[in-house]
N, C-alpha and C positions, 0 to 999 in steps of 0.2 A: 662454755660459750661456743667454742669452736665446734663442739659436737652437735649443738642445736642448729648452728648455721649449716653444717654439712647435711644434717637431717632435713632441713627446710629445702635446701637445693635439690636433694634427692627426690623429695616429695613433689616439687614443682616439675622436675624432669619427668617423673613417672606419670604425672597428670597430662603433660604435653604429649608424651608418647602414646598414652591411652587415647587422648582426644584425636590425635592424628590417625591412629589405627582405626578408631570408630568411624572417622570421616571417610577413610579409604574404603572401609567395609560398606558404608552406606552408599558410596559412589559405585562400588562394584555391583551392588545389588540393585541399583537404579535401572529402570523404574520397577517398583514393586506394587504400584497401584495405578489406576487410570490417571491420565494427564488431561488437564483442562487447557484448551486452546481458545483464547479469547479473540473474537473478531470485533474490532471497534466500529463496526458499521451495521446498519440494519440488514436483515435477511433479504436476499434477492440481488445483492450487488455482485459485481465481477469478483471482488475479493472473496465473497462468500462461496462462489462457485469454485474458484481455484483452490481455496483452502480445504474444502471438503474432499476434493479429488485427491489432493496431496496427503491429507490427514489419514484417509482410508488406507493408503499404501504404507505410510510411515508407521501407523499403529501396528501393522503386521511385522515390520522390521524390529520394532522396539519390544514387541511381545505384550503390549498393554493397549487398552482402548484409549482413544483420544476423543474427548467430549468437546464438541464445538459449542461455544457460548457467545451469542451475539450481545454485545454491550455497546449499542450505537448511541449517538447523540454528541452534540458539541463538536461536530466535525471529526469525530473519532477520539477526542481527548478524554472522554469518560472511560473508555476501555483501556486506553494507554495508561492513564493514571492508576487504574485498578491493578494492572500488571506491574507497574513500576513500584508499587507498594507491597506487592506479594512477596512471600518468603522465597529466597533464592535457592529453592530445592529442586528445581526442574519440573515441578508438577503444575506450574502455571506459566504458560507461554502466550505469546501474541503473534498472530498472523496478520500482517498489516502491509500497507502500501507506502509510497513516498509521502502521503499525507501526515505520516508520523513526524516529519520534520518541517512541512510547509507552514503549519500553524505557528511554529516558533519563528519562522522567517518573517512573518508579518507582525511580529511583536506582541502576539497574544500572551497575556499573563497566565501562565500555567503553573500547576503545582508539581511539575516535573520538568526535567531537562532530558530530552531524548538521547543526547550524547553522553550524559553522565548517569542517568537512572535506568538505562536499558543495556542489556548485553546482546550485541549482534551474534546471531548463530549461523545464519546462512541465507543468501539470496535464493529465490525460487524461480522467478520468471519475469519476463517483460512483455509488454503488449502496447501497441499503438492505440490511439483514440480515433473515434469517428466523429465527424461533424454532422449532426442530425437536425432536420427541420420537420415540422408536421407534414403529414401526407397531403394536407390541404394548402400548404404554403405556396405562395406565388413564386418562390425561388426554386429553380430547378438546378442551379449550379452555385458553387461557392462564390464565384465572381459576381453573380447577380446579387447575392446577399451582401457582399462587401460594398458594391456600388451603392446599394440602397442605404446601408448603414453610414456611409460617408456623407450622404446627403441629409440623413436624419439621425444625428448623434443621440445616443441614449434612448431611442424610441424602441428598438428591438431588445427584447429581454432574453436572458439565458439562465438556466437553472443549474445548480451544483449540489454537491453533497454537504455543503456548509462553508462558512467563511474560512479562508485560509487553507482549504483542502486542495489536493492536486487538481481536481476538476475546476476549482475556482481560479487558481493561479495559472493552470494550463490554458484556460479560456482567456485570461488576461494577457498571457504571452501571445496567444493567437491574435487578440485584438491589437496589441502593440505592434506586432509585425505587419498586420494588415492595415494599420493606420485608421482604426475605427474605435468607436465608443459604444459599448453595450450596457444595458441595465442588468445588474446582478440580482437574482432571486435565490437566496440560499434555502436548502431543504435539510431535513434530518439525514437523508440518504438519497442517492441517485434514484433508487427505486420509487421513492415518494414523488420525484419530479416528473416521472414518465407520464402519469395521467394528465398532467397539465400540458405537457408537450404534445401528446396525442390529441388533446382537445383543442390545441391551438392557443392556449392561454400563455404558453411560452413560445418564443419564436425560433430559438436555436438551443442546442445543447452539445457540448463536447464531452463525450463519454467513452469509456473503455470499450474496445471492439467486441468483447465477449457479450456484453449486455446489449450493445447496439445491433449486433447481427440478428439476434432473436426478434427484436422489435421490428427491424427492417424486413425480416422474412415474413412477418405477419402483415406487412403492408400498412402498419400503423404509423410509421415514420418514414422519412425519406433521407437516405444518406447522400451527402453532397461531396464528401472528401474523407480521406483517411490520412492520419498524421505521420505515417511511417515514411522512410526514405524511398521505399519502393512500393508498388501496388501489392495488394494482398491476393494470394492465390484463391482465397475464399470468395472474393468479390472483385475479380480482375478488371471489371469494367469501371470500377470506382477510381477516379484519379486521386493522386496524392494532393495534399494541400499545397505543396510546392508547385505542382503542375497546374492546380486550379485557381491560383491567384495570389499565393503568398510564397514567392521564391525562397528556397532554402529552409522553409519551416519544417521542424521535426519535433514531435512530442511523444514520449513513451512513458508509460507507468512501469514501476517495478514493485514486486512483492517480496517479502522476506519474513523470516521467523526470528523473533527476539525473545529474551527473557528478562527478568529483573536484573538490576546491577548486582555485581559480586556473585553471579552464577558460577559455580565451580568449573574451572577449565576442563576437567575430565568429562563433565556432563555436556558442556558446550561441544567438545570434540566428538563425543559419542553421537549426539543428535546430528551434527554436521555430517559425520561419516555416513550415518544411515540415510540422511536426507539426500546426499549425493548418490547413494545407491538407488534410492527410489526414483530420483529424477533421471536416471539412466535407463529406466524401464521403458521399452518401446511402447507398451500399451498406454502408459501415462503420457509419454511425450506425444503420441498420436492423438490421444483424447484432448490434450491441451491445444495441440495444433489445430484441431477442428474448431476450436473456439477462438482462433487467432492469437493464441498465447504461445510465446517461445520460451522454452526452458532455459534458465540461466543460473547455474549453480556456481559456488565458489567458497573459499575459506571465509571464516568470520571477518577477517581483516578487509576482505573485498567489500562486504556489506557496510562495514564501518566507514571505509573511504567513500563509498557511494553516498552515504548519509551526509558526511562532512562536505563533500563537493556540492551535493544538492542543496544543502542549507545555505551555502555561500551564494550559489547561483540564484536561488529564489529570493534571498535577501536583496540582491541587486535588482531583481525585477520589482519587488515590493517598493523599493525606493524610487525606481523609475516611474511606477504607476501610482505612487503615493497611496499605497494600500496599508492601512493601519487598523489595528483593533485596540480600542481603549480598554 
């Protein structure tokens, strides 16, 4: 009996050693095939633009192509859910914004928990928002818009990339601090909202600077404020929201790369290391800067803390503004 027990123990140990060795070999060989990077928004968004610029350089560092796959809808939840349920092998990642935690903040019933079902890999960048109105709008300044909205609650409409997204909660934060009430019109993505803003069917939109700049350059929309602490060198004549009527107001988006839960630490660290190298490249930093985007890299724990704090802050706003999703 003792012989068989010893034999069983030896067999189990050999299996464990083999499995550990095979896993280590797999990690050392990673990546050995193309990587899929999911974008949980429709093409044409700021996230789409930043992701493609970063992925191009990151692919070169990892030695494998990175295939961008747009899986928009439900405020980004469809794409996030897909990645959360993907095998934790490093071949399915997600490039997303703070909207990955904002839908949770408003109590939306999801099939995933962003803090439990995703593995933070690294932050990529931050960017302020722009407050835009149609080029035909009677409002030439943010203060004019605020004054009108105070006298006509819920008459002015604003578009977002969906209920519970950063553009939704960001605009609600702006409305709260400005003391106004606006009517929310959700879209599948910000790009889908622009035609209505340009045509004047929407009255205002708070959108990431990268997308707003191109529309403003074409004269199709009129920027009235930027939500950073300081004015942007790209459009220095544009006042900050704090200067233009909402003292102390600041709103910035962040982007980051995450994977499914239980993604092996060696893979996480490898991607993070190569991502940090990519984000230090002058050509990429300059290209992003021209879009109003500021590189912001860090260890996986930095992104995790950012998500946790953001979730707490947005929950507080959702409670204040009574924003709920049944």
